[in-house]
Backbone as XML, in Angstrom:
<?xml version="1.0"?>
<chain id="A" units="angstrom">
  <residue number="1" name="MET">
    <atom name="N" x="106.090" y="100.628" z="97.266"/>
    <atom name="CA" x="104.912" y="99.721" z="97.174"/>
    <atom name="C" x="103.755" y="100.289" z="97.904"/>
  </residue>
  <residue number="2" name="LYS">
    <atom name="N" x="103.934" y="100.814" z="99.165"/>
    <atom name="CA" x="102.793" y="101.289" z="99.923"/>
    <atom name="C" x="102.214" y="102.547" z="99.225"/>
  </residue>
  <residue number="3" name="ARG">
    <atom name="N" x="103.003" y="103.421" z="98.739"/>
    <atom name="CA" x="102.393" y="104.625" z="98.091"/>
    <atom name="C" x="101.594" y="104.219" z="96.885"/>
  </residue>
  <residue number="4" name="ALA">
    <atom name="N" x="102.134" y="103.288" z="96.122"/>
    <atom name="CA" x="101.376" y="102.847" z="94.966"/>
    <atom name="C" x="100.041" y="102.206" z="95.315"/>
  </residue>
  <residue number="5" name="ARG">
    <atom name="N" x="100.081" y="101.391" z="96.389"/>
    <atom name="CA" x="98.872" y="100.745" z="96.834"/>
    <atom name="C" x="97.855" y="101.781" z="97.393"/>
  </residue>
  <residue number="6" name="VAL">
    <atom name="N" x="98.321" y="102.767" z="98.115"/>
    <atom name="CA" x="97.441" y="103.877" z="98.622"/>
    <atom name="C" x="96.906" y="104.617" z="97.476"/>
  </residue>
  <residue number="7" name="ALA">
    <atom name="N" x="97.715" y="104.958" z="96.528"/>
    <atom name="CA" x="97.269" y="105.739" z="95.324"/>
    <atom name="C" x="96.236" y="104.952" z="94.508"/>
  </residue>
  <residue number="8" name="ALA">
    <atom name="N" x="96.506" y="103.636" z="94.389"/>
    <atom name="CA" x="95.582" y="102.757" z="93.601"/>
    <atom name="C" x="94.258" y="102.663" z="94.306"/>
  </residue>
  <residue number="9" name="GLY">
    <atom name="N" x="94.298" y="102.379" z="95.640"/>
    <atom name="CA" x="93.081" y="102.197" z="96.439"/>
    <atom name="C" x="92.269" y="103.517" z="96.460"/>
  </residue>
  <residue number="10" name="SER">
    <atom name="N" x="92.964" y="104.641" z="96.661"/>
    <atom name="CA" x="92.229" y="105.920" z="96.652"/>
    <atom name="C" x="91.660" y="106.188" z="95.279"/>
  </residue>
  <residue number="11" name="GLY">
    <atom name="N" x="92.399" y="105.921" z="94.232"/>
    <atom name="CA" x="91.877" y="106.140" z="92.891"/>
    <atom name="C" x="90.621" y="105.253" z="92.564"/>
  </residue>
  <residue number="12" name="LEU">
    <atom name="N" x="90.656" y="104.028" z="93.044"/>
    <atom name="CA" x="89.503" y="103.175" z="92.814"/>
    <atom name="C" x="88.302" y="103.654" z="93.549"/>
  </residue>
  <residue number="13" name="ILE">
    <atom name="N" x="88.538" y="104.004" z="94.809"/>
    <atom name="CA" x="87.369" y="104.518" z="95.636"/>
    <atom name="C" x="86.801" y="105.797" z="95.015"/>
  </residue>
  <residue number="14" name="LEU">
    <atom name="N" x="87.667" y="106.742" z="94.632"/>
    <atom name="CA" x="87.224" y="107.976" z="94.069"/>
    <atom name="C" x="86.528" y="107.739" z="92.723"/>
  </residue>
  <residue number="15" name="GLY">
    <atom name="N" x="87.114" y="106.812" z="91.942"/>
    <atom name="CA" x="86.469" y="106.515" z="90.609"/>
    <atom name="C" x="85.076" y="105.813" z="90.806"/>
  </residue>
  <residue number="16" name="PHE">
    <atom name="N" x="84.966" y="104.969" z="91.781"/>
    <atom name="CA" x="83.680" y="104.341" z="92.097"/>
    <atom name="C" x="82.669" y="105.428" z="92.490"/>
  </residue>
  <residue number="17" name="ALA">
    <atom name="N" x="83.114" y="106.313" z="93.419"/>
    <atom name="CA" x="82.201" y="107.391" z="93.871"/>
    <atom name="C" x="81.785" y="108.240" z="92.753"/>
  </residue>
  <residue number="18" name="ALA">
    <atom name="N" x="82.716" y="108.591" z="91.824"/>
    <atom name="CA" x="82.399" y="109.436" z="90.673"/>
    <atom name="C" x="81.409" y="108.732" z="89.780"/>
  </residue>
  <residue number="19" name="ALA">
    <atom name="N" x="81.564" y="107.439" z="89.530"/>
    <atom name="CA" x="80.691" y="106.733" z="88.721"/>
    <atom name="C" x="79.257" y="106.633" z="89.323"/>
  </residue>
  <residue number="20" name="MET">
    <atom name="N" x="79.156" y="106.441" z="90.633"/>
    <atom name="CA" x="77.920" y="106.394" z="91.304"/>
    <atom name="C" x="77.209" y="107.755" z="91.245"/>
  </residue>
  <residue number="21" name="VAL">
    <atom name="N" x="77.981" y="108.804" z="91.390"/>
    <atom name="CA" x="77.365" y="110.145" z="91.270"/>
    <atom name="C" x="76.868" y="110.390" z="89.875"/>
  </residue>
  <residue number="22" name="ALA">
    <atom name="N" x="77.618" y="109.928" z="88.817"/>
    <atom name="CA" x="77.190" y="110.080" z="87.427"/>
    <atom name="C" x="75.921" y="109.333" z="87.206"/>
  </residue>
  <residue number="23" name="VAL">
    <atom name="N" x="75.785" y="108.105" z="87.700"/>
    <atom name="CA" x="74.606" y="107.282" z="87.553"/>
    <atom name="C" x="73.440" y="108.014" z="88.236"/>
  </residue>
  <residue number="24" name="ALA">
    <atom name="N" x="73.686" y="108.477" z="89.441"/>
    <atom name="CA" x="72.575" y="109.120" z="90.230"/>
    <atom name="C" x="72.066" y="110.363" z="89.498"/>
  </residue>
  <residue number="25" name="ARG">
    <atom name="N" x="73.064" y="111.178" z="88.968"/>
    <atom name="CA" x="72.681" y="112.412" z="88.271"/>
    <atom name="C" x="71.908" y="112.097" z="86.919"/>
  </residue>
  <residue number="26" name="HIS">
    <atom name="N" x="72.296" y="111.048" z="86.299"/>
    <atom name="CA" x="71.704" y="110.646" z="85.035"/>
    <atom name="C" x="70.232" y="110.323" z="85.256"/>
  </residue>
  <residue number="27" name="PHE">
    <atom name="N" x="69.967" y="109.498" z="86.327"/>
    <atom name="CA" x="68.561" y="109.075" z="86.601"/>
    <atom name="C" x="67.832" y="110.210" z="87.209"/>
  </residue>
  <residue number="28" name="ALA">
    <atom name="N" x="68.424" y="111.085" z="87.885"/>
    <atom name="CA" x="67.679" y="112.189" z="88.549"/>
    <atom name="C" x="67.284" y="113.258" z="87.542"/>
  </residue>
  <residue number="29" name="ALA">
    <atom name="N" x="67.795" y="113.209" z="86.372"/>
    <atom name="CA" x="67.487" y="114.198" z="85.344"/>
    <atom name="C" x="66.070" y="114.152" z="84.919"/>
  </residue>
  <residue number="30" name="ASP">
    <atom name="N" x="65.499" y="112.984" z="84.939"/>
    <atom name="CA" x="64.088" y="112.789" z="84.581"/>
    <atom name="C" x="63.407" y="112.195" z="85.785"/>
  </residue>
  <residue number="31" name="PRO">
    <atom name="N" x="62.882" y="113.031" z="86.692"/>
    <atom name="CA" x="62.346" y="112.519" z="87.943"/>
    <atom name="C" x="61.045" y="111.732" z="87.817"/>
  </residue>
  <residue number="32" name="TRP">
    <atom name="N" x="60.405" y="111.746" z="86.561"/>
    <atom name="CA" x="59.184" y="111.008" z="86.340"/>
    <atom name="C" x="59.410" y="109.575" z="85.884"/>
  </residue>
  <residue number="33" name="GLU">
    <atom name="N" x="60.690" y="109.242" z="85.601"/>
    <atom name="CA" x="60.947" y="107.872" z="85.204"/>
    <atom name="C" x="60.807" y="106.996" z="86.433"/>
  </residue>
  <residue number="34" name="PRO">
    <atom name="N" x="60.226" y="105.834" z="86.328"/>
    <atom name="CA" x="59.958" y="105.031" z="87.492"/>
    <atom name="C" x="61.103" y="104.602" z="88.373"/>
  </residue>
  <residue number="35" name="VAL">
    <atom name="N" x="62.274" y="104.390" z="87.717"/>
    <atom name="CA" x="63.418" y="104.030" z="88.511"/>
    <atom name="C" x="64.312" y="105.150" z="88.908"/>
  </residue>
  <residue number="36" name="ALA">
    <atom name="N" x="63.919" y="106.361" z="88.608"/>
    <atom name="CA" x="64.788" y="107.541" z="88.899"/>
    <atom name="C" x="65.074" y="107.653" z="90.340"/>
  </residue>
  <residue number="37" name="PHE">
    <atom name="N" x="64.097" y="107.684" z="91.189"/>
    <atom name="CA" x="64.317" y="107.891" z="92.645"/>
    <atom name="C" x="65.113" y="106.787" z="93.275"/>
  </residue>
  <residue number="38" name="PRO">
    <atom name="N" x="64.742" y="105.503" z="93.085"/>
    <atom name="CA" x="65.554" y="104.432" z="93.718"/>
    <atom name="C" x="66.964" y="104.369" z="93.240"/>
  </residue>
  <residue number="39" name="VAL">
    <atom name="N" x="67.210" y="104.495" z="91.938"/>
    <atom name="CA" x="68.575" y="104.448" z="91.444"/>
    <atom name="C" x="69.385" y="105.628" z="91.784"/>
  </residue>
  <residue number="40" name="SER">
    <atom name="N" x="68.812" y="106.818" z="91.822"/>
    <atom name="CA" x="69.614" y="107.967" z="92.257"/>
    <atom name="C" x="69.885" y="107.955" z="93.767"/>
  </residue>
  <residue number="41" name="THR">
    <atom name="N" x="68.947" y="107.424" z="94.518"/>
    <atom name="CA" x="69.162" y="107.355" z="95.948"/>
    <atom name="C" x="70.209" y="106.309" z="96.288"/>
  </residue>
  <residue number="42" name="LEU">
    <atom name="N" x="70.138" y="105.129" z="95.646"/>
    <atom name="CA" x="71.188" y="104.134" z="95.847"/>
    <atom name="C" x="72.519" y="104.552" z="95.380"/>
  </residue>
  <residue number="43" name="GLY">
    <atom name="N" x="72.572" y="105.279" z="94.229"/>
    <atom name="CA" x="73.863" y="105.774" z="93.734"/>
    <atom name="C" x="74.504" y="106.768" z="94.647"/>
  </residue>
  <residue number="44" name="ALA">
    <atom name="N" x="73.673" y="107.704" z="95.150"/>
    <atom name="CA" x="74.203" y="108.755" z="96.044"/>
    <atom name="C" x="74.628" y="108.102" z="97.403"/>
  </residue>
  <residue number="45" name="THR">
    <atom name="N" x="73.901" y="107.101" z="97.860"/>
    <atom name="CA" x="74.230" y="106.391" z="99.054"/>
    <atom name="C" x="75.568" y="105.638" z="98.932"/>
  </residue>
  <residue number="46" name="ALA">
    <atom name="N" x="75.745" y="104.900" z="97.803"/>
    <atom name="CA" x="76.949" y="104.180" z="97.508"/>
    <atom name="C" x="78.136" y="105.118" z="97.411"/>
  </residue>
  <residue number="47" name="ALA">
    <atom name="N" x="77.970" y="106.310" z="96.804"/>
    <atom name="CA" x="79.120" y="107.223" z="96.718"/>
    <atom name="C" x="79.419" y="107.786" z="98.078"/>
  </residue>
  <residue number="48" name="THR">
    <atom name="N" x="78.433" y="108.085" z="98.860"/>
    <atom name="CA" x="78.695" y="108.587" z="100.233"/>
    <atom name="C" x="79.455" y="107.568" z="101.092"/>
  </residue>
  <residue number="49" name="VAL">
    <atom name="N" x="79.049" y="106.337" z="100.995"/>
    <atom name="CA" x="79.740" y="105.234" z="101.767"/>
    <atom name="C" x="81.174" y="105.102" z="101.288"/>
  </residue>
  <residue number="50" name="ALA">
    <atom name="N" x="81.363" y="105.115" z="99.972"/>
    <atom name="CA" x="82.751" y="104.968" z="99.444"/>
    <atom name="C" x="83.629" y="106.162" z="99.917"/>
  </residue>
  <residue number="51" name="LEU">
    <atom name="N" x="83.136" y="107.369" z="99.893"/>
    <atom name="CA" x="83.957" y="108.512" z="100.325"/>
    <atom name="C" x="84.200" y="108.482" z="101.810"/>
  </residue>
  <residue number="52" name="ALA">
    <atom name="N" x="83.202" y="108.035" z="102.591"/>
    <atom name="CA" x="83.371" y="107.895" z="104.022"/>
    <atom name="C" x="84.424" y="106.804" z="104.383"/>
  </residue>
  <residue number="53" name="SER">
    <atom name="N" x="84.413" y="105.756" z="103.593"/>
    <atom name="CA" x="85.427" y="104.713" z="103.760"/>
    <atom name="C" x="86.817" y="105.176" z="103.496"/>
  </residue>
  <residue number="54" name="LEU">
    <atom name="N" x="86.992" y="106.007" z="102.434"/>
    <atom name="CA" x="88.298" y="106.543" z="102.112"/>
    <atom name="C" x="88.675" y="107.475" z="103.259"/>
  </residue>
  <residue number="55" name="TYR">
    <atom name="N" x="87.810" y="108.308" z="103.771"/>
    <atom name="CA" x="88.161" y="109.239" z="104.904"/>
    <atom name="C" x="88.594" y="108.399" z="106.146"/>
  </residue>
  <residue number="56" name="GLU">
    <atom name="N" x="87.842" y="107.349" z="106.438"/>
    <atom name="CA" x="88.165" y="106.533" z="107.607"/>
    <atom name="C" x="89.513" y="105.841" z="107.459"/>
  </residue>
  <residue number="57" name="TRP">
    <atom name="N" x="89.785" y="105.401" z="106.236"/>
    <atom name="CA" x="91.044" y="104.715" z="105.950"/>
    <atom name="C" x="92.202" y="105.679" z="106.193"/>
  </residue>
  <residue number="58" name="ILE">
    <atom name="N" x="92.077" y="106.921" z="105.729"/>
    <atom name="CA" x="93.144" y="107.922" z="105.826"/>
    <atom name="C" x="93.270" y="108.291" z="107.352"/>
  </residue>
  <residue number="59" name="VAL">
    <atom name="N" x="92.207" y="108.517" z="108.065"/>
    <atom name="CA" x="92.291" y="108.814" z="109.507"/>
    <atom name="C" x="92.906" y="107.675" z="110.210"/>
  </residue>
  <residue number="60" name="HIS">
    <atom name="N" x="92.509" y="106.460" z="109.939"/>
    <atom name="CA" x="93.063" y="105.266" z="110.669"/>
    <atom name="C" x="94.556" y="105.156" z="110.397"/>
  </residue>
  <residue number="61" name="ARG">
    <atom name="N" x="95.002" y="105.388" z="109.206"/>
    <atom name="CA" x="96.405" y="105.344" z="108.869"/>
    <atom name="C" x="97.229" y="106.352" z="109.642"/>
  </residue>
  <residue number="62" name="HIS">
    <atom name="N" x="96.755" y="107.576" z="109.616"/>
    <atom name="CA" x="97.592" y="108.705" z="110.167"/>
    <atom name="C" x="97.376" y="108.947" z="111.631"/>
  </residue>
  <residue number="63" name="VAL">
    <atom name="N" x="96.236" y="108.678" z="112.211"/>
    <atom name="CA" x="96.001" y="108.938" z="113.631"/>
    <atom name="C" x="96.340" y="107.685" z="114.459"/>
  </residue>
  <residue number="64" name="TYR">
    <atom name="N" x="95.962" y="106.518" z="113.989"/>
    <atom name="CA" x="96.148" y="105.345" z="114.794"/>
    <atom name="C" x="97.548" y="104.732" z="114.685"/>
  </residue>
  <residue number="65" name="HIS">
    <atom name="N" x="98.178" y="104.957" z="113.596"/>
    <atom name="CA" x="99.489" y="104.297" z="113.393"/>
    <atom name="C" x="100.675" y="105.206" z="113.181"/>
  </residue>
  <residue number="66" name="ARG">
    <atom name="N" x="100.579" y="106.442" z="113.521"/>
    <atom name="CA" x="101.721" y="107.339" z="113.479"/>
    <atom name="C" x="101.746" y="108.174" z="114.756"/>
  </residue>
  <residue number="67" name="PRO">
    <atom name="N" x="102.928" y="108.361" z="115.296"/>
    <atom name="CA" x="103.052" y="109.224" z="116.468"/>
    <atom name="C" x="102.604" y="110.673" z="116.128"/>
  </residue>
  <residue number="68" name="SER">
    <atom name="N" x="102.034" y="111.373" z="117.164"/>
    <atom name="CA" x="101.545" y="112.719" z="116.951"/>
    <atom name="C" x="102.034" y="113.627" z="118.057"/>
  </residue>
  <residue number="69" name="PRO">
    <atom name="N" x="102.370" y="114.863" z="117.691"/>
    <atom name="CA" x="102.761" y="115.826" z="118.745"/>
    <atom name="C" x="101.479" y="116.296" z="119.554"/>
  </residue>
  <residue number="70" name="VAL">
    <atom name="N" x="100.326" y="116.025" z="119.014"/>
    <atom name="CA" x="99.092" y="116.496" z="119.647"/>
    <atom name="C" x="98.695" y="115.457" z="120.723"/>
  </residue>
  <residue number="71" name="PRO">
    <atom name="N" x="98.570" y="115.838" z="121.992"/>
    <atom name="CA" x="98.318" y="114.866" z="123.049"/>
    <atom name="C" x="97.073" y="114.082" z="122.855"/>
  </residue>
  <residue number="72" name="LEU">
    <atom name="N" x="95.994" y="114.668" z="122.428"/>
    <atom name="CA" x="94.742" y="113.914" z="122.227"/>
    <atom name="C" x="94.946" y="112.833" z="121.151"/>
  </residue>
  <residue number="73" name="LEU">
    <atom name="N" x="95.585" y="113.198" z="120.079"/>
    <atom name="CA" x="95.775" y="112.185" z="118.985"/>
    <atom name="C" x="96.750" y="111.101" z="119.476"/>
  </residue>
  <residue number="74" name="GLN">
    <atom name="N" x="97.755" y="111.465" z="120.218"/>
    <atom name="CA" x="98.653" y="110.470" z="120.780"/>
    <atom name="C" x="97.990" y="109.521" z="121.739"/>
  </residue>
  <residue number="75" name="GLY">
    <atom name="N" x="97.050" y="110.066" z="122.504"/>
    <atom name="CA" x="96.237" y="109.221" z="123.397"/>
    <atom name="C" x="95.393" y="108.188" z="122.644"/>
  </residue>
  <residue number="76" name="ILE">
    <atom name="N" x="94.769" y="108.706" z="121.575"/>
    <atom name="CA" x="93.979" y="107.767" z="120.749"/>
    <atom name="C" x="94.820" y="106.646" z="120.137"/>
  </residue>
  <residue number="77" name="ARG">
    <atom name="N" x="96.030" y="107.041" z="119.693"/>
    <atom name="CA" x="96.954" y="106.079" z="119.127"/>
    <atom name="C" x="97.317" y="105.001" z="120.194"/>
  </residue>
  <residue number="78" name="GLU">
    <atom name="N" x="97.602" y="105.518" z="121.397"/>
    <atom name="CA" x="98.060" y="104.545" z="122.430"/>
    <atom name="C" x="96.916" y="103.575" z="122.836"/>
  </residue>
  <residue number="79" name="MET">
    <atom name="N" x="95.712" y="104.123" z="122.958"/>
    <atom name="CA" x="94.552" y="103.210" z="123.249"/>
    <atom name="C" x="94.325" y="102.242" z="122.115"/>
  </residue>
  <residue number="80" name="HIS">
    <atom name="N" x="94.515" y="102.605" z="120.912"/>
    <atom name="CA" x="94.349" y="101.707" z="119.744"/>
    <atom name="C" x="95.336" y="100.528" z="119.790"/>
  </residue>
  <residue number="81" name="HIS">
    <atom name="N" x="96.552" y="100.840" z="120.177"/>
    <atom name="CA" x="97.608" y="99.853" z="120.214"/>
    <atom name="C" x="97.421" y="98.948" z="121.473"/>
  </residue>
  <residue number="82" name="VAL">
    <atom name="N" x="96.949" y="99.487" z="122.558"/>
    <atom name="CA" x="96.652" y="98.658" z="123.729"/>
    <atom name="C" x="95.523" y="97.698" z="123.399"/>
  </residue>
  <residue number="83" name="ALA">
    <atom name="N" x="94.470" y="98.194" z="122.776"/>
    <atom name="CA" x="93.285" y="97.363" z="122.476"/>
    <atom name="C" x="93.707" y="96.280" z="121.478"/>
  </residue>
  <residue number="84" name="ARG">
    <atom name="N" x="94.586" y="96.576" z="120.515"/>
    <atom name="CA" x="95.004" y="95.530" z="119.564"/>
    <atom name="C" x="95.788" y="94.452" z="120.270"/>
  </residue>
  <residue number="85" name="ALA">
    <atom name="N" x="96.504" y="94.798" z="121.381"/>
    <atom name="CA" x="97.321" y="93.781" z="122.074"/>
    <atom name="C" x="96.459" y="92.874" z="122.881"/>
  </residue>
  <residue number="86" name="LEU">
    <atom name="N" x="95.256" y="93.202" z="123.211"/>
    <atom name="CA" x="94.432" y="92.335" z="124.050"/>
    <atom name="C" x="93.869" y="91.187" z="123.300"/>
  </residue>
</chain>
């Protein structure tokens, strides 16, 4: 169930980002169209936020909730769990 949920969530985020990039590229093709700059800027921003969210989700899952042999990462995990307990 977890793998399916992770795959579905990742797929949705990547699909959304791809759609936003496609919209941004479509409107950026004709820079003299009045809505080209705002739409391409908003589309690129939305795609960047979506991809950053996916990256943060993966980092949070693997760094904060799994033991690590790397002392720095293990320290981050321990601080995260202490802060959650407060």
